[in-house]
VOPAGU-2260 file (C-alpha; in pm, 1 decimal, decimal comma):
REM VOPAGU-2260
SITE   aa  ch    i         X         Y         Z
SITE  MET   A    0   11824,7    9297,3   11446,6
SITE  ALA   A    1   11543,3    9292,7   11714,6
SITE  MET   A    2   11338,1    8996,7   11803,5
SITE  GLY   A    3   11047,0    9045,8   11602,4
SITE  SER   A    4   10695,2    9145,9   11738,9
SITE  ALA   A    5   10551,1    8846,3   11600,2
SITE  ASP   A    6   10798,9    8584,5   11778,0
SITE  LYS   A    7   10758,8    8798,6   12104,0
SITE  ALA   A    8   10363,8    8740,2   12047,2
SITE  SER   A    9   10421,5    8357,7   11951,3
SITE  HIS   A   10   10645,3    8280,8   12278,6
SITE  LYS   A   11   10389,9    8494,0   12493,9
SITE  ILE   A   12   10072,7    8267,8   12347,0
SITE  GLU   A   13   10270,6    7971,8   12363,4
SITE  ASP   A   14   10332,7    8029,6   12753,6
SITE  LEU   A   15    9987,5    8153,6   12809,9
SITE  LYS   A   16    9820,5    7811,5   12660,9
SITE  GLY   A   17   10087,0    7624,7   12890,0
SITE  ARG   A   18    9982,5    7809,8   13181,9
SITE  VAL   A   19    9606,7    7726,5   13063,4
SITE  LYS   A   20    9682,8    7355,5   13044,0
SITE  GLU   A   21    9889,6    7322,9   13365,6
SITE  THR   A   22    9576,6    7495,2   13561,1
SITE  ALA   A   23    9305,2    7291,1   13403,6
SITE  GLY   A   24    9504,4    6991,4   13446,3
SITE  ARG   A   25    9567,2    7057,0   13865,6
SITE  VAL   A   26    9194,7    7142,9   13867,6
SITE  VAL   A   27    9061,1    6803,2   13712,7
SITE  GLY   A   28    9325,9    6607,6   13850,2
SITE  ASP   A   29    9477,2    6545,0   13516,5
SITE  ARG   A   30    9845,9    6504,3   13569,2
SITE  ASP   A   31    9942,5    6452,1   13190,8
SITE  LEU   A   32    9760,3    6770,0   13118,3
SITE  GLU   A   33    9943,7    6959,9   13369,2
SITE  ILE   A   34   10280,0    6818,6   13265,6
SITE  GLU   A   35   10221,7    6900,3   12909,2
SITE  GLY   A   36   10127,6    7277,3   12996,3
SITE  LYS   A   37   10448,8    7321,5   13185,8
SITE  THR   A   38   10608,4    7166,4   12886,0
SITE  ASP   A   39   10483,4    7398,3   12666,0
SITE  GLN   A   40   10572,9    7699,6   12886,2
SITE  VAL   A   41   10946,5    7568,5   12903,3
SITE  LYS   A   42   10927,3    7537,6   12500,2
SITE  ALA   A   43   10799,9    7913,5   12489,6
SITE  ALA   A   44   11110,8    8017,8   12734,9
SITE  ALA   A   45   11361,4    7845,4   12549,7
SITE  GLN   A   46   11253,0    7985,6   12234,3
SITE  GLU   A   47   11245,8    8340,8   12357,4
SITE  VAL   A   48   11603,0    8278,1   12491,2
SITE  GLY   A   49   11719,4    8137,1   12173,9
SITE  GLU   A   50   11612,6    8436,3   11999,9
SITE  LYS   A   51   11783,1    8655,6   12240,4
SITE  VAL   A   52   12123,1    8501,0   12227,0
SITE  LYS   A   53   12090,4    8518,2   11801,9
SITE  GLU   A   54   12000,9    8903,8   11865,4
SITE  ALA   A   55   12320,0    8899,2   12119,0
SITE  GLY   A   56   12523,4    8747,9   11851,9
SITE  SER   A   57   12451,1    8980,3   11608,3
SITE  LYS   A   58   12513,4    9299,9   11808,3
SITE  VAL   A   59   12865,5    9140,5   11923,1
SITE  LYS   A   60   12925,8    9038,2   11516,6
SITE  ARG   A   61   12836,1    9422,4   11407,4
SITE  LEU   A   62   13064,3    9568,6   11695,1
SITE  ILE   A   63   13356,9    9333,2   11585,0
SITE  LYS   A   64   13346,2    9487,6   11216,4
């Protein structure tokens, strides 16, 4: 079962929002907004890794059967 297009898009959107917040925070000198943006990016990356791990687990499970 491959990671769905909707999941990939959701992760990319979350990452993009994080990049925008981080850049905006840096530009206006708002350290909290910058950190929030970085946090959003890390969340998106973690979600994507989680989906890839589940996908790999499914592949291994199918190979064992």
